[in-house]
The first five atom37 places (N, CA, C, CB, O) and aatype in JSON, in Angstrom:
{
  "aatype": [12, 19, 13, 6, 15, 16, 6, 13, 10, 1, 19, 3, 18, 16, 13, 13, 11, 11, 7, 3, 0, 8, 11, 17, 11, 19, 14, 5, 9, 13, 9, 6, 15, 6, 2, 15, 17, 6, 15, 15, 18, 6, 6, 0, 9, 11, 10, 4, 15, 10, 2, 0, 14, 10, 11, 9, 10, 9, 5, 18, 3, 10, 16, 14, 6, 10, 11, 0, 6, 9, 6, 7, 8, 6, 16, 2, 17, 3, 18, 9, 13, 6, 3, 13, 19, 11, 6, 15, 6, 10, 9, 7, 10, 13, 19, 10, 12, 9, 4, 3, 1, 5, 6, 2, 12, 15, 10, 16, 19, 15, 15, 19, 19, 18, 7, 5, 3, 7, 11, 0, 9, 15, 11, 3, 19, 13, 11, 19, 6, 14, 15, 2],
  "atom_mask": [
    [1, 1, 1, 1, 1],
    [1, 1, 1, 1, 1],
    [1, 1, 1, 1, 1],
    [1, 1, 1, 1, 1],
    [1, 1, 1, 1, 1],
    [1, 1, 1, 1, 1],
    [1, 1, 1, 1, 1],
    [1, 1, 1, 1, 1],
    [1, 1, 1, 1, 1],
    [1, 1, 1, 1, 1],
    [1, 1, 1, 1, 1],
    [1, 1, 1, 1, 1],
    [1, 1, 1, 1, 1],
    [1, 1, 1, 1, 1],
    [1, 1, 1, 1, 1],
    [1, 1, 1, 1, 1],
    [1, 1, 1, 1, 1],
    [1, 1, 1, 1, 1],
    [1, 1, 1, 0, 1],
    [1, 1, 1, 1, 1],
    [1, 1, 1, 1, 1],
    [1, 1, 1, 1, 1],
    [1, 1, 1, 1, 1],
    [1, 1, 1, 1, 1],
    [1, 1, 1, 1, 1],
    [1, 1, 1, 1, 1],
    [1, 1, 1, 1, 1],
    [1, 1, 1, 1, 1],
    [1, 1, 1, 1, 1],
    [1, 1, 1, 1, 1],
    [1, 1, 1, 1, 1],
    [1, 1, 1, 1, 1],
    [1, 1, 1, 1, 1],
    [1, 1, 1, 1, 1],
    [1, 1, 1, 1, 1],
    [1, 1, 1, 1, 1],
    [1, 1, 1, 1, 1],
    [1, 1, 1, 1, 1],
    [1, 1, 1, 1, 1],
    [1, 1, 1, 1, 1],
    [1, 1, 1, 1, 1],
    [1, 1, 1, 1, 1],
    [1, 1, 1, 1, 1],
    [1, 1, 1, 1, 1],
    [1, 1, 1, 1, 1],
    [1, 1, 1, 1, 1],
    [1, 1, 1, 1, 1],
    [1, 1, 1, 1, 1],
    [1, 1, 1, 1, 1],
    [1, 1, 1, 1, 1],
    [1, 1, 1, 1, 1],
    [1, 1, 1, 1, 1],
    [1, 1, 1, 1, 1],
    [1, 1, 1, 1, 1],
    [1, 1, 1, 1, 1],
    [1, 1, 1, 1, 1],
    [1, 1, 1, 1, 1],
    [1, 1, 1, 1, 1],
    [1, 1, 1, 1, 1],
    [1, 1, 1, 1, 1],
    [1, 1, 1, 1, 1],
    [1, 1, 1, 1, 1],
    [1, 1, 1, 1, 1],
    [1, 1, 1, 1, 1],
    [1, 1, 1, 1, 1],
    [1, 1, 1, 1, 1],
    [1, 1, 1, 1, 1],
    [1, 1, 1, 1, 1],
    [1, 1, 1, 1, 1],
    [1, 1, 1, 1, 1],
    [1, 1, 1, 1, 1],
    [1, 1, 1, 0, 1],
    [1, 1, 1, 1, 1],
    [1, 1, 1, 1, 1],
    [1, 1, 1, 1, 1],
    [1, 1, 1, 1, 1],
    [1, 1, 1, 1, 1],
    [1, 1, 1, 1, 1],
    [1, 1, 1, 1, 1],
    [1, 1, 1, 1, 1],
    [1, 1, 1, 1, 1],
    [1, 1, 1, 1, 1],
    [1, 1, 1, 1, 1],
    [1, 1, 1, 1, 1],
    [1, 1, 1, 1, 1],
    [1, 1, 1, 1, 1],
    [1, 1, 1, 1, 1],
    [1, 1, 1, 1, 1],
    [1, 1, 1, 1, 1],
    [1, 1, 1, 1, 1],
    [1, 1, 1, 1, 1],
    [1, 1, 1, 0, 1],
    [1, 1, 1, 1, 1],
    [1, 1, 1, 1, 1],
    [1, 1, 1, 1, 1],
    [1, 1, 1, 1, 1],
    [1, 1, 1, 1, 1],
    [1, 1, 1, 1, 1],
    [1, 1, 1, 1, 1],
    [1, 1, 1, 1, 1],
    [1, 1, 1, 1, 1],
    [1, 1, 1, 1, 1],
    [1, 1, 1, 1, 1],
    [1, 1, 1, 1, 1],
    [1, 1, 1, 1, 1],
    [1, 1, 1, 1, 1],
    [1, 1, 1, 1, 1],
    [1, 1, 1, 1, 1],
    [1, 1, 1, 1, 1],
    [1, 1, 1, 1, 1],
    [1, 1, 1, 1, 1],
    [1, 1, 1, 1, 1],
    [1, 1, 1, 1, 1],
    [1, 1, 1, 1, 1],
    [1, 1, 1, 0, 1],
    [1, 1, 1, 1, 1],
    [1, 1, 1, 1, 1],
    [1, 1, 1, 0, 1],
    [1, 1, 1, 1, 1],
    [1, 1, 1, 1, 1],
    [1, 1, 1, 1, 1],
    [1, 1, 1, 1, 1],
    [1, 1, 1, 1, 1],
    [1, 1, 1, 1, 1],
    [1, 1, 1, 1, 1],
    [1, 1, 1, 1, 1],
    [1, 1, 1, 1, 1],
    [1, 1, 1, 1, 1],
    [1, 1, 1, 1, 1],
    [1, 1, 1, 1, 1],
    [1, 1, 1, 1, 1],
    [1, 1, 1, 1, 1]
  ],
  "atom_positions": [
    [[11.5, -23.25, 4.35], [10.53, -22.1, 4.0], [8.91, -23.05, 3.89], [11.12, -21.2, 2.23], [8.84, -24.26, 4.13]],
    [[8.01, -22.41, 3.57], [6.8, -22.99, 3.41], [6.03, -22.85, 1.9], [6.0, -22.4, 4.49], [6.13, -21.89, 1.13]],
    [[5.46, -23.76, 1.77], [5.12, -23.75, 0.58], [3.0, -23.83, 0.17], [6.14, -25.08, 0.1], [2.01, -24.43, 0.57]],
    [[3.3, -23.04, -0.59], [1.34, -22.45, -0.14], [1.06, -22.34, -1.67], [0.93, -20.36, 0.96], [1.59, -21.53, -2.43]],
    [[0.14, -23.28, -1.97], [-0.76, -23.71, -3.03], [-1.79, -22.82, -4.17], [-1.55, -24.46, -2.29], [-2.16, -22.95, -5.34]],
    [[-1.96, -21.87, -3.04], [-2.78, -20.78, -3.33], [-1.98, -19.69, -4.62], [-3.07, -20.0, -1.77], [-0.81, -19.68, -4.99]],
    [[-3.36, -18.68, -5.12], [-2.86, -18.08, -6.01], [-2.54, -16.84, -5.05], [-3.73, -17.97, -7.3], [-3.13, -16.28, -4.13]],
    [[-1.3, -16.67, -5.73], [-1.01, -15.44, -4.4], [-0.46, -14.18, -5.56], [0.67, -16.04, -2.84], [-0.3, -13.3, -4.71]],
    [[-0.18, -13.71, -6.49], [-0.33, -12.16, -6.44], [-0.68, -11.26, -7.65], [0.89, -11.64, -5.99], [0.02, -10.5, -8.32]],
    [[-2.09, -11.62, -7.74], [-3.48, -11.45, -8.16], [-3.74, -9.83, -8.14], [-4.53, -12.3, -7.12], [-4.57, -9.56, -7.27]],
    [[-3.29, -8.72, -8.83], [-3.34, -7.45, -8.09], [-4.57, -6.57, -8.79], [-1.81, -6.66, -8.18], [-4.9, -6.5, -9.97]],
    [[-5.14, -5.92, -7.57], [-6.42, -5.26, -8.52], [-5.61, -4.49, -9.93], [-7.47, -3.8, -7.4], [-5.76, -5.05, -11.01]],
    [[-4.62, -2.98, -9.86], [-4.97, -2.26, -11.33], [-3.41, -1.78, -11.29], [-6.45, -0.78, -11.44], [-2.81, -0.98, -10.58]],
    [[-3.12, -2.41, -12.13], [-1.22, -2.18, -13.04], [-1.64, -0.71, -13.49], [-0.62, -3.57, -14.99], [-2.74, -0.22, -13.22]],
    [[-0.88, -0.2, -14.05], [-0.12, 0.92, -14.57], [1.18, 0.23, -15.4], [0.36, 1.96, -13.25], [1.8, -0.58, -14.71]],
    [[1.58, 0.36, -16.43], [2.7, -0.51, -17.35], [3.26, 0.78, -18.32], [1.85, -2.03, -18.47], [2.63, 1.83, -18.36]],
    [[4.26, 0.63, -18.94], [5.0, 1.27, -19.37], [5.73, -0.02, -20.73], [5.86, 1.92, -18.05], [6.38, -1.05, -20.56]],
    [[5.26, 0.66, -21.98], [5.86, -0.19, -22.93], [7.01, 0.55, -22.54], [5.36, -0.3, -24.51], [7.15, 1.68, -22.08]],
    [[8.42, -1.1, -23.04], [9.79, -0.62, -23.38], [10.0, -0.28, -24.27], [0.0, 0.0, 0.0], [9.51, -0.95, -25.18]],
    [[10.82, 0.9, -24.67], [11.69, 1.34, -25.9], [12.57, 0.7, -26.52], [12.33, 2.25, -25.72], [12.97, 1.17, -27.58]],
    [[13.23, -0.82, -25.93], [13.74, -2.12, -26.63], [12.24, -2.53, -28.0], [13.97, -3.64, -25.03], [11.69, -2.17, -29.04]],
    [[12.3, -3.63, -26.82], [11.08, -4.9, -27.43], [9.41, -4.55, -27.46], [11.13, -6.37, -26.28], [8.53, -5.09, -28.13]],
    [[9.31, -3.45, -26.51], [7.6, -3.08, -26.81], [7.38, -3.93, -25.65], [6.65, -3.61, -28.51], [6.16, -3.97, -25.51]],
    [[7.98, -4.71, -24.65], [6.31, -5.13, -23.48], [6.36, -4.21, -22.84], [6.12, -6.53, -22.27], [6.87, -3.09, -22.94]],
    [[5.57, -4.91, -21.89], [4.2, -4.01, -20.8], [5.95, -4.55, -19.29], [1.33, -5.52, -20.51], [6.5, -5.52, -18.78]],
    [[6.0, -3.08, -19.32], [7.03, -3.56, -18.02], [5.61, -2.79, -16.58], [9.37, -2.3, -18.12], [4.7, -1.99, -16.8]],
    [[5.86, -3.23, -15.7], [4.81, -2.69, -14.42], [5.45, -1.07, -13.91], [4.91, -4.05, -12.78], [6.66, -1.03, -13.68]],
    [[4.83, -0.1, -13.8], [5.63, 1.13, -12.99], [4.74, 1.4, -12.16], [6.08, 2.48, -13.75], [4.6, 2.53, -11.69]],
    [[3.94, 0.27, -11.82], [2.42, 0.95, -10.56], [1.61, -0.17, -10.48], [1.14, 2.48, -11.2], [1.11, -0.86, -11.37]],
    [[1.54, -0.28, -8.67], [1.0, -1.78, -8.8], [0.08, -1.37, -7.21], [2.56, -3.42, -8.78], [0.41, -1.11, -6.05]],
    [[-1.08, -1.47, -7.88], [-2.43, -0.56, -6.77], [-3.23, -1.59, -6.52], [-3.56, 0.84, -7.52], [-3.81, -2.27, -7.36]],
    [[-3.27, -1.78, -4.77], [-4.14, -2.59, -4.11], [-5.32, -1.77, -3.61], [-3.45, -3.29, -3.04], [-4.83, -0.66, -3.4]],
    [[-6.69, -1.73, -3.28], [-7.64, -1.38, -2.41], [-8.17, -2.6, -1.34], [-8.72, -0.85, -3.28], [-7.95, -3.8, -1.51]],
    [[-8.72, -2.16, -0.51], [-8.88, -3.11, 0.57], [-9.81, -2.71, 1.5], [-7.69, -3.37, 1.24], [-9.49, -1.66, 2.04]],
    [[-11.0, -3.25, 1.94], [-12.33, -3.14, 2.65], [-11.34, -3.71, 3.97], [-13.93, -4.21, 1.96], [-11.25, -2.66, 4.61]],
    [[-10.68, -4.57, 4.63], [-10.83, -4.83, 5.99], [-9.53, -4.91, 6.09], [-11.68, -5.99, 6.51], [-8.73, -5.62, 5.46]],
    [[-9.3, -3.78, 7.3], [-7.82, -3.75, 7.87], [-7.13, -5.1, 7.83], [-7.79, -3.27, 9.39], [-6.08, -5.55, 7.37]],
    [[-8.68, -5.8, 8.84], [-7.79, -7.2, 8.96], [-6.68, -7.79, 8.22], [-8.52, -8.14, 8.81], [-5.57, -8.09, 8.66]],
    [[-7.24, -7.93, 6.74], [-7.02, -8.42, 6.01], [-6.04, -7.77, 4.84], [-8.04, -8.79, 5.87], [-5.52, -8.37, 3.9]],
    [[-5.93, -6.11, 5.23], [-5.15, -5.61, 4.46], [-3.07, -6.28, 4.56], [-5.55, -3.98, 4.89], [-2.11, -5.94, 3.86]],
    [[-3.17, -7.28, 5.74], [-1.26, -6.98, 5.53], [-1.48, -8.07, 4.27], [0.29, -7.65, 7.26], [-0.75, -8.03, 3.28]],
    [[-2.21, -8.72, 4.37], [-2.3, -10.05, 2.87], [-1.75, -8.94, 1.56], [-4.65, -10.86, 2.37], [-0.9, -9.13, 0.69]],
    [[-2.42, -8.03, 1.77], [-2.14, -6.49, -0.25], [-0.76, -6.12, 0.35], [-3.7, -4.1, -0.55], [-0.01, -5.59, -0.46]],
    [[-0.18, -6.31, 1.84], [1.19, -4.87, 2.15], [2.33, -6.53, 1.5], [1.59, -3.87, 4.95], [3.23, -6.42, 0.66]],
    [[1.99, -7.66, 2.07], [2.95, -8.66, 1.45], [3.18, -8.78, 0.17], [2.68, -9.79, 1.72], [4.18, -8.71, -0.54]],
    [[1.39, -9.08, -0.08], [1.98, -8.9, -2.26], [2.57, -7.95, -3.01], [0.87, -8.8, -3.35], [3.47, -8.08, -3.84]],
    [[1.92, -6.85, -2.6], [2.88, -5.27, -3.1], [4.44, -5.46, -2.84], [2.41, -3.68, -1.99], [5.36, -5.03, -3.53]],
    [[4.48, -6.12, -1.8], [6.1, -6.62, -1.29], [6.83, -6.97, -1.96], [6.32, -7.56, -0.52], [8.01, -6.71, -2.19]],
    [[6.07, -7.67, -2.36], [6.93, -9.23, -3.56], [6.96, -8.99, -4.81], [6.09, -10.85, -3.72], [7.18, -9.92, -5.59]],
    [[6.64, -7.0, -5.5], [6.68, -7.05, -6.65], [7.62, -6.13, -6.23], [5.59, -6.94, -7.57], [8.04, -5.5, -5.25]],
    [[7.91, -6.52, -8.53], [9.08, -5.02, -8.8], [8.21, -4.19, -9.12], [10.36, -4.97, -10.1], [7.1, -4.52, -9.52]],
    [[8.56, -3.11, -9.01], [8.2, -1.92, -9.61], [7.96, -0.77, -8.54], [6.96, -2.17, -10.44], [7.73, -0.78, -7.33]],
    [[8.18, 0.48, -9.74], [9.11, 1.86, -8.96], [7.73, 2.84, -7.69], [9.82, 3.41, -10.84], [7.88, 3.85, -7.0]],
    [[6.28, 1.76, -7.94], [6.0, 2.42, -6.9], [4.47, 1.5, -6.95], [6.12, 4.23, -7.02], [3.88, 1.11, -7.95]],
    [[4.1, 1.33, -5.49], [2.98, 0.68, -5.42], [2.26, 1.32, -4.12], [3.26, -0.85, -5.4], [2.84, 1.94, -3.24]],
    [[0.87, 1.04, -4.18], [0.07, 1.64, -3.32], [-0.82, 0.48, -3.09], [-0.58, 2.95, -3.8], [-1.07, -0.38, -3.94]],
    [[-1.4, 0.52, -1.63], [-2.05, 0.52, -0.57], [-3.28, 1.34, -0.42], [-1.25, 0.78, 0.25], [-3.01, 2.36, 0.21]],
    [[-4.73, 1.27, -0.82], [-5.83, 2.0, -0.48], [-6.54, 1.36, 0.24], [-6.51, 2.44, -1.38], [-7.11, 0.34, -0.16]],
    [[-6.68, 1.99, 1.85], [-7.77, 0.91, 2.44], [-8.73, 2.33, 2.73], [-7.19, -0.32, 4.13], [-8.57, 3.5, 2.38]],
    [[-9.85, 1.58, 3.58], [-10.64, 2.16, 3.25], [-11.63, 1.85, 4.46], [-10.9, 1.9, 1.93], [-11.65, 0.73, 4.96]],
    [[-12.91, 3.49, 5.19], [-12.93, 3.26, 6.18], [-12.71, 2.93, 7.4], [-13.09, 3.17, 6.05], [-13.17, 1.81, 7.63]],
    [[-12.22, 3.38, 8.26], [-11.53, 2.25, 9.68], [-12.39, 3.05, 10.77], [-9.29, 2.31, 10.13], [-12.88, 4.18, 10.81]],
    [[-12.32, 1.96, 11.65], [-12.59, 1.93, 13.45], [-12.03, 3.37, 13.85], [-11.53, 0.49, 14.46], [-11.17, 3.83, 13.1]],
    [[-12.46, 4.21, 15.08], [-11.88, 5.01, 15.84], [-10.4, 4.27, 16.32], [-12.91, 5.38, 16.94], [-9.28, 4.74, 16.12]],
    [[-10.6, 3.47, 16.75], [-9.34, 2.51, 17.12], [-8.54, 1.51, 16.3], [-9.71, 1.73, 18.06], [-7.66, 1.02, 17.01]],
    [[-8.54, 1.03, 15.05], [-7.74, 1.64, 14.4], [-6.9, 2.67, 13.9], [-7.96, 1.52, 14.12], [-5.67, 2.69, 13.92]],
    [[-7.73, 3.57, 13.43], [-7.37, 5.19, 13.28], [-6.02, 5.94, 14.51], [-9.11, 6.07, 13.64], [-5.15, 6.74, 14.18]],
    [[-6.24, 5.37, 15.88], [-5.92, 5.68, 16.76], [-4.2, 5.36, 16.5], [-6.79, 5.1, 17.79], [-3.21, 6.05, 16.24]],
    [[-4.44, 4.03, 16.69], [-3.48, 2.69, 16.22], [-2.33, 3.5, 15.11], [-4.64, 1.18, 15.2], [-1.3, 4.1, 15.41]],
    [[-2.9, 3.27, 13.81], [-1.97, 4.0, 12.69], [-1.47, 5.26, 12.74], [-2.55, 4.08, 11.56], [-0.39, 5.57, 12.25]],
    [[-2.56, 6.35, 13.58], [-1.81, 7.48, 13.73], [-0.52, 6.94, 15.22], [-3.1, 8.94, 14.09], [0.46, 7.68, 15.22]],
    [[-0.5, 6.32, 15.86], [0.47, 6.11, 16.72], [2.0, 5.51, 15.86], [0.0, 0.0, 0.0], [3.23, 5.61, 15.95]],
    [[1.17, 5.0, 15.21], [2.64, 4.31, 14.18], [2.73, 2.87, 14.6], [4.46, 5.11, 14.57], [3.79, 2.25, 14.55]],
    [[1.23, 2.19, 15.14], [1.36, 0.88, 15.7], [1.41, -0.05, 14.99], [0.56, 0.57, 16.45], [0.68, -0.94, 15.44]],
    [[2.16, -0.46, 13.59], [0.55, -1.01, 13.0], [1.61, -2.5, 12.74], [-0.5, 0.08, 11.06], [2.1, -2.81, 13.83]],
    [[1.92, -3.15, 11.97], [2.2, -4.2, 11.61], [3.33, -3.7, 10.49], [0.96, -5.01, 11.25], [4.49, -4.11, 10.57]],
    [[2.86, -2.63, 9.25], [3.24, -2.2, 8.34], [4.93, -2.39, 8.63], [2.58, -0.89, 8.14], [5.65, -2.96, 7.8]],
    [[5.54, -1.76, 10.12], [7.01, -1.81, 9.99], [7.6, -3.32, 10.46], [7.66, -0.57, 10.93], [8.7, -3.74, 10.08]],
    [[6.79, -3.98, 11.25], [7.22, -5.56, 10.85], [7.3, -6.32, 9.38], [6.25, -6.38, 11.53], [8.21, -6.88, 8.78]],
    [[5.99, -6.1, 9.13], [6.08, -6.8, 6.92], [7.49, -6.46, 6.37], [4.7, -5.6, 5.37], [8.16, -7.34, 5.83]],
    [[8.02, -4.98, 6.51], [8.88, -4.01, 5.24], [10.22, -4.58, 6.49], [8.35, -1.54, 4.88], [11.3, -4.97, 6.06]],
    [[9.91, -4.53, 8.1], [11.46, -4.96, 8.29], [11.28, -6.48, 7.76], [12.15, -4.84, 10.12], [11.83, -6.48, 6.66]],
    [[10.83, -7.59, 7.98], [11.09, -8.65, 7.4], [12.13, -9.02, 6.15], [10.03, -8.9, 7.17], [13.26, -9.45, 5.93]],
    [[10.69, -8.43, 5.4], [11.32, -8.41, 4.11], [13.14, -7.69, 3.53], [10.17, -7.63, 3.46], [13.91, -8.17, 2.71]],
    [[13.25, -6.61, 4.27], [14.36, -5.78, 3.91], [15.72, -6.87, 4.63], [14.15, -3.99, 4.68], [16.88, -6.94, 4.21]],
    [[15.06, -7.67, 5.89], [15.75, -8.74, 6.14], [16.44, -9.72, 5.9], [15.48, -9.0, 6.37], [17.54, -10.08, 6.3]],
    [[15.44, -10.3, 4.98], [15.19, -11.64, 3.99], [15.27, -11.04, 2.37], [13.38, -12.44, 4.31], [15.33, -12.08, 1.72]],
    [[15.3, -10.35, 1.78], [15.22, -10.12, 0.68], [15.19, -8.46, 0.23], [14.19, -10.89, 0.36], [16.0, -7.69, 0.74]],
    [[14.44, -8.11, -0.5], [14.57, -6.48, -0.32], [13.37, -5.52, -0.35], [15.42, -5.95, -1.42], [12.63, -5.75, 0.62]],
    [[13.08, -4.87, -0.84], [12.0, -3.76, -1.12], [12.63, -2.92, -2.36], [11.71, -2.72, 0.33], [13.82, -2.63, -2.51]],
    [[11.44, -2.57, -3.25], [12.18, -2.3, -4.42], [11.05, -1.51, -4.91], [12.76, -3.56, -5.35], [9.92, -1.95, -5.12]],
    [[11.55, -0.06, -5.09], [10.84, 1.01, -4.94], [10.09, 1.47, -4.17], [0.0, 0.0, 0.0], [10.35, 1.07, -3.03]],
    [[8.78, 2.54, -4.24], [8.73, 3.12, -3.04], [6.84, 2.68, -2.53], [9.23, 5.0, -3.29], [6.0, 2.74, -3.43]],
    [[6.46, 2.33, -1.34], [5.14, 1.46, -1.15], [4.96, 2.89, 0.11], [5.3, -0.75, -0.53], [5.71, 3.37, 0.97]],
    [[2.98, 3.27, -0.58], [2.71, 4.15, -0.1], [1.34, 3.37, -0.14], [3.11, 5.46, -0.63], [0.82, 2.83, -1.11]],
    [[0.67, 3.49, 1.77], [-0.1, 3.55, 2.14], [-1.48, 4.69, 2.35], [0.44, 3.18, 2.7], [-1.47, 5.6, 3.17]],
    [[-2.19, 4.51, 1.77], [-3.39, 5.96, 2.11], [-4.58, 4.38, 2.91], [-4.41, 7.3, -0.24], [-4.84, 3.18, 2.97]],
    [[-4.97, 6.26, 3.5], [-6.14, 5.17, 4.26], [-7.27, 6.25, 3.94], [-5.91, 4.68, 6.31], [-6.63, 7.26, 4.23]],
    [[-8.3, 6.63, 3.61], [-9.16, 7.15, 3.07], [-10.37, 7.04, 3.7], [-9.15, 6.81, 2.01], [-11.01, 6.0, 3.54]],
    [[-10.85, 8.06, 4.48], [-12.03, 8.05, 5.7], [-12.8, 9.44, 4.92], [-11.31, 8.37, 7.77], [-12.43, 10.56, 4.58]],
    [[-14.46, 8.41, 4.87], [-15.57, 9.44, 4.66], [-16.11, 10.21, 5.98], [-16.79, 8.68, 4.0], [-16.47, 9.46, 6.89]],
    [[-16.19, 11.26, 6.14], [-16.8, 11.35, 6.9], [-18.25, 11.84, 6.6], [-16.13, 11.87, 7.59], [-18.64, 11.63, 5.46]],
    [[-19.33, 12.63, 7.69], [-20.65, 12.15, 7.17], [-21.41, 13.34, 6.82], [-21.44, 11.26, 8.2], [-22.58, 13.48, 7.18]],
    [[-20.58, 14.48, 5.91], [-20.46, 15.28, 4.96], [-20.22, 14.99, 3.61], [-19.73, 15.94, 5.28], [-20.32, 15.95, 2.85]],
    [[-19.89, 13.83, 3.11], [-19.77, 13.27, 2.59], [-17.7, 13.66, 1.85], [-21.19, 13.31, 2.0], [-17.16, 13.23, 0.82]],
    [[-17.16, 14.56, 2.91], [-15.63, 14.61, 2.37], [-14.69, 13.79, 2.65], [-15.03, 15.62, 2.68], [-14.94, 12.87, 3.42]],
    [[-13.74, 13.9, 2.23], [-12.9, 12.54, 2.24], [-11.63, 13.27, 2.73], [-12.72, 11.6, 0.62], [-11.1, 14.23, 2.17]],
    [[-11.1, 12.47, 4.26], [-10.19, 12.77, 4.72], [-9.12, 11.84, 4.24], [-10.41, 12.9, 5.93], [-9.48, 10.71, 4.59]],
    [[-7.59, 11.74, 3.39], [-7.09, 10.8, 2.81], [-5.34, 11.03, 3.59], [-7.39, 10.95, 1.03], [-4.66, 12.04, 3.43]],
    [[-4.98, 9.94, 4.34], [-3.55, 9.77, 5.59], [-3.28, 9.08, 4.37], [-3.51, 8.83, 7.5], [-3.94, 8.43, 3.56]],
    [[-1.39, 9.64, 4.59], [-1.26, 9.3, 3.45], [0.51, 8.88, 4.43], [-1.66, 10.59, 1.97], [1.15, 9.74, 5.03]],
    [[0.96, 7.26, 4.33], [2.45, 7.45, 4.81], [3.25, 6.41, 3.15], [2.74, 6.45, 6.96], [2.96, 5.37, 2.55]],
    [[4.08, 7.23, 3.05], [5.34, 6.66, 2.19], [6.67, 5.92, 2.44], [5.79, 7.59, 1.65], [7.67, 6.55, 2.79]],
    [[6.67, 4.94, 2.31], [8.05, 3.6, 2.44], [8.91, 4.11, 1.65], [7.8, 1.86, 1.85], [8.52, 4.73, 0.66]],
    [[10.32, 3.95, 1.95], [11.2, 4.02, 1.25], [11.52, 2.38, 1.07], [0.0, 0.0, 0.0], [10.66, 1.53, 1.29]],
    [[13.06, 2.03, 0.57], [13.4, 0.77, 0.36], [14.14, -0.05, 1.17], [13.88, 0.74, -0.58], [14.7, -1.13, 0.98]],
    [[14.03, 0.76, 2.18], [14.68, 0.44, 3.81], [13.67, 0.04, 4.57], [15.36, 1.71, 4.65], [13.62, -0.13, 5.79]],
    [[13.17, -0.04, 4.04], [11.57, -0.13, 5.09], [10.67, 0.59, 5.61], [0.0, 0.0, 0.0], [9.49, 0.33, 5.86]],
    [[11.46, 1.8, 5.81], [11.2, 3.13, 7.04], [10.45, 4.29, 6.0], [13.09, 3.96, 7.89], [10.65, 4.59, 4.83]],
    [[9.29, 4.85, 7.26], [8.35, 5.51, 6.74], [9.52, 7.06, 6.55], [6.77, 5.51, 7.84], [10.43, 7.5, 7.26]],
    [[9.01, 7.43, 5.46], [10.02, 8.77, 4.42], [9.04, 10.56, 4.8], [9.74, 8.21, 1.83], [9.4, 11.71, 5.05]],
    [[8.07, 10.02, 4.66], [6.74, 10.88, 4.38], [5.2, 10.27, 4.54], [6.85, 11.33, 2.88], [4.5, 9.44, 3.97]],
    [[5.09, 11.28, 5.78], [3.41, 11.59, 5.87], [2.8, 12.75, 6.2], [2.78, 10.85, 6.77], [3.22, 13.75, 6.78]],
    [[1.32, 12.36, 5.56], [0.8, 13.46, 4.98], [-0.58, 13.19, 5.26], [1.15, 13.69, 3.54], [-0.84, 11.99, 5.16]],
    [[-1.72, 14.05, 5.64], [-2.72, 13.85, 5.75], [-3.62, 15.06, 4.89], [-2.82, 13.64, 7.09], [-3.66, 16.2, 5.34]],
    [[-4.39, 14.67, 3.49], [-5.17, 16.23, 3.39], [-6.86, 15.62, 3.31], [-4.6, 17.38, 1.57], [-7.26, 14.49, 3.58]],
    [[-7.37, 16.39, 3.02], [-9.11, 16.66, 2.29], [-9.73, 16.71, 1.89], [-9.72, 16.92, 2.06], [-10.28, 17.6, 2.54]],
    [[-10.66, 16.4, 0.8], [-11.46, 16.42, -0.68], [-12.44, 16.45, 0.23], [-11.41, 15.13, -2.02], [-12.82, 15.79, 1.2]],
    [[-12.85, 17.73, -0.56], [-14.44, 18.57, -0.26], [-15.41, 18.03, -1.17], [-14.46, 20.34, -0.55], [-15.11, 18.43, -2.3]],
    [[-16.27, 17.43, -1.19], [-17.42, 17.17, -1.82], [-17.98, 18.61, -3.09], [-18.5, 16.88, -0.44], [-18.27, 19.74, -2.7]],
    [[-18.01, 18.24, -4.36], [-17.9, 19.11, -4.86], [-19.57, 19.36, -5.41], [-16.73, 18.95, -5.7], [-20.18, 18.56, -6.12]],
    [[-20.11, 20.65, -4.91], [-21.43, 20.96, -5.1], [-22.22, 20.88, -6.59], [-21.48, 22.25, -4.61], [-23.42, 21.18, -6.67]]
  ]
}
């Protein structure tokens, strides 16, 4: 094992549900957003470490090379999830959303949903057009 003394689990956004019995806040959705693809694996590891039914990582504006890499599914995500499944477990669903702005200010969103076995179970692409 490796010890790190740096802070590890600060999350950008959390949605809670109050428990029926004692009204404690129980996390239901964790959301991280990241502008740097090179450091987004750290956010993925953080989200994999958390217990909630849904974890979402939102990535913005990728280079054409990275877009091709993701479309070919040749990323570190599979390796991260594989290690978590083998060494511990994944709890809930993990959604990777990649948002790409177009010149006309429309947004293309590519998403991959991973299950508790670390395998992709759904992929989708949709466009959001600016309202006038």
